[in-house]
C-alpha positions in Angstrom: -172.7 92.7 18.3 -171.1 95.8 17.0 -173.2 98.4 15.3 -170.8 97.9 12.3 -171.9 94.3 11.7 -173.9 95.5 8.7 -170.8 96.8 6.9 -170.4 95.0 3.5 -167.1 93.0 3.2 -167.0 94.0 -0.5 -165.3 97.4 -0.7 -167.1 98.3 -4.0 -170.4 97.7 -2.3 -169.2 99.7 0.7 -168.2 102.6 -1.5 -171.8 102.6 -3.0 -173.2 102.7 0.6 -171.4 106.0 1.1 -172.6 107.6 -2.1 -169.9 106.6 -4.5 -172.1 104.7 -7.1 -170.1 105.6 -10.2 -166.6 104.4 -10.0 -163.8 104.8 -12.6 -162.6 101.4 -13.8 -159.2 101.8 -12.0 -161.1 102.7 -8.7 -163.2 99.6 -8.9 -160.2 97.5 -9.6 -158.4 99.0 -6.7 -161.3 98.3 -4.3 -161.5 94.7 -5.5 -157.8 94.2 -5.1 -156.4 92.0 -2.3 -152.9 93.2 -2.6 -151.2 94.4 0.6 -148.6 96.7 -1.3 -150.1 99.4 -3.6 -148.7 102.3 -5.5 -151.0 104.9 -6.9 -149.2 107.2 -9.4 -152.1 109.6 -10.2 -152.9 112.8 -11.9 -154.1 115.7 -9.7 -157.8 115.5 -8.9 -158.2 112.0 -10.1 -159.8 110.7 -7.0 -156.9 108.9 -5.3 -157.4 110.6 -2.0 -161.1 109.6 -1.9 -160.2 105.9 -2.6 -157.6 105.9 0.2 -160.2 107.4 2.5 -162.7 104.7 1.5 -160.1 101.9 2.0 -159.0 103.2 5.4 -162.5 103.6 6.7 -163.6 100.1 5.5 -160.5 98.6 7.2 -161.3 100.3 10.5 -164.9 99.3 10.4 -164.3 95.7 9.5 -161.2 95.0 11.5 -162.0 95.6 15.2 -159.1 96.8 17.3 -157.0 97.8 14.2 -154.7 100.7 13.9 -154.6 102.8 10.6 -152.1 105.4 10.1 -152.4 108.1 7.5 -149.1 110.0 7.0 -148.5 113.1 4.7 -145.7 115.6 4.5 -147.8 118.2 6.2 -150.7 118.4 8.7 -152.9 120.0 6.2 -152.5 117.2 3.8 -153.2 114.6 6.4 -156.3 116.6 7.5 -157.7 116.8 4.0 -157.6 112.9 3.5 -158.9 112.3 7.0 -161.8 114.8 6.4 -162.9 112.6 3.4 -163.0 109.6 5.6 -164.9 111.3 8.3 -167.5 112.6 5.6 -168.1 108.9 4.5 -168.5 107.8 8.1 -171.2 110.4 8.6 -173.0 109.2 5.4 -173.3 105.9 7.0 -175.3 107.5 9.8 -172.7 107.2 12.5 -172.2 110.2 14.6 -168.5 110.6 15.6 -168.2 110.7 19.4 -167.0 114.0 20.7 -164.5 112.4 23.0 -162.8 110.4 20.1 -163.0 112.9 17.2 -159.9 115.0 17.9 -158.0 117.6 15.8 -156.6 114.6 13.8 -157.6 111.2 14.7 -160.7 109.0 15.7 -161.3 106.0 17.8 -164.3 103.9 16.8 -166.6 101.9 19.4 -165.1 98.7 17.9 -161.7 99.6 19.3 -160.2 100.6 15.9 -158.2 103.8 15.6 -157.4 106.0 12.7 -154.4 108.4 13.2 -153.6 110.9 10.5 -150.2 112.4 11.2 -147.9 114.9 9.6 -144.9 113.0 8.4 -141.9 113.3 10.7 -139.6 110.5 11.3 -138.9 111.6 14.9 -142.6 111.7 15.9 -144.0 108.4 14.5 -141.6 105.9 15.9 -143.9 105.0 18.8 -146.6 103.4 16.8 -146.6 99.6 16.2 -149.0 96.8 15.1 -150.2 98.9 12.2 -152.8 97.2 10.1 -153.0 99.7 7.3 -150.3 102.3 6.5 -151.1 105.0 4.0 -148.6 107.6 2.8 -150.2 110.4 1.0 -148.2 112.7 -1.3 -145.6 110.0 -1.1 -143.3 111.6 -3.7 -142.7 114.5 -1.2 -142.1 112.5 2.0 -138.6 112.2 3.4 -136.9 108.9 2.7 -136.1 108.7 6.4 -139.8 108.7 7.2 -140.6 105.8 4.8 -137.6 103.7 6.3 -139.0 104.5 9.7 -142.6 103.4 9.1 -142.0 100.1 7.2 -141.0 98.2 10.3 -144.4 99.0 11.9 -145.8 96.3 9.6 -143.4 93.7 10.5 -145.4 91.9 13.2 -149.0 92.8 12.1 -148.4 91.9 8.5 -150.2 95.0 7.6 -150.9 96.7 4.3 -149.1 99.6 2.8 -150.4 102.1 0.2 -148.6 105.0 -1.3 -150.3 107.5 -3.4 -148.9 110.6 -5.1 -148.5 112.7 -8.2 -144.8 112.5 -9.3 -142.3 114.9 -7.9 -139.1 114.4 -9.9 -136.9 111.3 -10.5 -136.0 111.1 -6.7 -137.1 109.7 -3.4 -138.6 106.4 -2.4 -141.8 106.8 -4.3 -139.9 107.1 -7.6 -137.5 104.3 -6.5 -140.4 101.8 -5.6 -142.3 102.7 -8.7 -139.4 102.1 -11.0 -138.0 98.9 -9.4 -139.6 97.9 -6.1 -140.7 94.4 -5.6 -144.1 93.1 -4.7 -146.1 96.2 -5.6 -149.4 96.5 -7.4 -149.2 99.6 -9.5 -151.7 102.0 -10.8 -150.9 104.8 -13.3 -153.9 107.2 -13.8 -153.3 110.1 -16.0 -155.9 113.0 -16.2 -157.1 111.8 -19.6 -158.5 108.8 -18.0 -160.5 110.6 -15.4 -164.0 111.5 -16.7 -164.4 114.3 -14.2 -161.6 116.3 -15.9 -162.7 117.8 -19.1 -160.6 117.8 -22.2 -161.1 121.5 -22.6 -159.5 122.1 -19.1 -156.7 119.9 -19.9 -156.1 121.9 -23.2 -156.0 125.1 -21.2 -153.6 123.6 -18.8 -151.3 122.4 -21.6 -151.2 125.9 -22.9 -150.6 127.6 -19.5 -148.1 125.3 -18.0 -144.5 124.4 -18.9 -144.5 121.1 -20.7 -142.4 119.5 -17.9 -144.9 120.6 -15.3 -147.9 119.5 -17.3 -146.5 116.0 -17.8 -145.9 115.8 -14.1 -149.1 117.0 -12.7 -151.4 115.5 -15.4 -149.6 112.6 -17.1 -148.0 110.7 -14.2 -144.5 111.4 -15.6 -141.5 111.6 -13.4 -139.6 114.6 -14.7 -136.0 115.9 -14.2 -135.9 118.6 -11.5 -135.1 122.2 -12.7 -131.9 122.5 -10.6 -130.5 119.2 -11.7 -127.0 119.5 -13.4 -127.0 115.9 -14.8 -130.0 114.1 -15.9 -131.1 110.8 -14.1 -130.2 108.9 -17.2 -126.7 110.3 -17.3 -126.1 109.5 -13.6 -127.4 106.0 -14.1 -125.2 105.4 -17.2 -122.1 106.6 -15.3 -122.5 104.0 -12.6 -120.3 101.0 -12.9 -118.9 98.1 -10.8 -115.7 98.1 -12.7 -114.2 101.2 -10.9 -113.6 101.2 -7.1 -115.3 104.2 -5.4 -113.1 107.1 -4.1 -114.7 107.0 -0.7 -116.2 104.2 1.3 -114.9 101.4 -0.7 -113.7 98.2 0.7 
């Protein structure tokens, strides 16, 4: 029997086993969730990456032979989430074999693989049969990457999680948050995170432009600085009553 046979099926219990004994209400709700499509719209420093790492590690340990991909816009971001996962793995008392712990990536003795990758549509197309796909900093990933990775779940029926702080009213994260179907959504502003003090938020509110503060700490999708027309103005200008100048039938 695998040395992972003692891993609890309950993810809240699993989180406790790696030292996370005091979860925020939203974190416990997320770990209890059985949804296969999750959007986390969270303030900076709210604990979203820690939760993604717990979910990824639990999936790898309890689903032998599975493949988990963690994608982020840059290698540094992918490495950061992966390091949280590895730290939890070590808390369990399992040493990571030298031949499987690479610069980015890990293969467990139960055959499961965890591959954190910098997001590039050209470099990820070779993967298939993904059991869990995590897009970190999803508001900043290229749309082409998102469209390229979704088919990886077609045969496996795997789960998809996107987590991010907002980054303007653009891109797939905003589109899915605003109108995507089948998603379980979590909006976690900094005021709901007990690890962030009201005093610190007051300082940030004074120091930052209001638009930036709302984006970083209040889960708000703001207009971009270089935008000539607001998202609302563009949306109101759209109509089916006028034929397009280019590309029309």
